[in-house]
C-alpha positions in Angstrom: 106.5 111.1 123.6 106.1 114.9 123.7 103.4 117.0 125.3 102.2 120.3 123.9 99.3 122.7 123.2 97.8 123.1 119.7 98.3 126.7 118.6 96.9 126.5 115.0 96.4 124.5 111.9 98.5 124.5 108.7 96.6 124.7 105.4 98.2 122.7 102.6 96.4 122.5 99.2 99.0 120.0 97.8 100.3 117.0 99.9 102.1 113.8 99.2 99.5 111.1 98.5 99.8 109.2 101.7 98.9 112.2 103.7 95.9 113.4 101.6 93.0 113.8 104.1 95.4 114.3 107.1 95.1 117.4 109.2 98.4 119.4 110.0 98.5 121.2 113.4 101.1 123.6 114.8 102.0 122.5 118.3 103.8 124.4 121.0 106.0 121.9 123.0 105.9 121.6 126.9 108.8 120.5 129.0 108.5 119.9 132.7 105.0 121.2 132.6 106.0 124.6 131.2 105.5 125.9 127.7 108.7 126.3 125.7 109.6 128.5 122.6 109.7 125.3 120.5 107.0 124.4 118.0 106.5 121.5 115.6 104.1 120.5 112.9 102.3 117.2 113.6 99.6 115.2 111.8 96.4 115.1 113.9 95.2 111.4 114.3 92.6 112.1 117.0 90.6 115.2 116.1 92.2 117.7 118.4 91.4 121.4 118.4 93.1 124.7 119.1 94.4 125.2 122.6 94.0 121.7 123.5 96.9 119.8 125.3 97.9 116.9 123.3 100.4 113.9 123.3 102.6 113.6 120.2 104.7 110.6 119.2 107.8 111.2 116.9 110.1 109.2 114.7 109.3 105.9 113.1 106.4 105.5 115.8 104.7 108.3 114.1 104.2 106.5 110.9 102.9 103.4 112.8 100.3 105.7 114.4 99.2 106.6 110.9 98.9 102.9 110.1 101.2 103.7 107.0 104.8 102.8 107.6 105.6 104.5 104.2 104.1 107.9 105.1 106.7 110.7 105.2 105.7 111.8 108.7 107.8 112.2 111.8 105.2 113.7 114.3 101.7 112.5 115.0 99.2 113.6 117.6 98.1 110.5 119.3 96.1 111.7 122.4 94.2 114.6 124.0 95.1 115.3 127.6 92.1 115.6 129.8 
């Protein structure tokens, strides 16, 4: 899992059918408690907002988090850090 801060949302007027209704977020990645210059785009499965600290799962686990093993997705926000 990765930890990061949501920096913005990505607007997509056309999506692959299995991702319709999904919200895409731009996340700045943290390592060892410090922000890095790395960013990724993740599907939001928990309703997180801008500037919230989140947990992200990647790879095949991301598709499972969406409950759709066929979704073309490799990063999903699965938690909000309190």
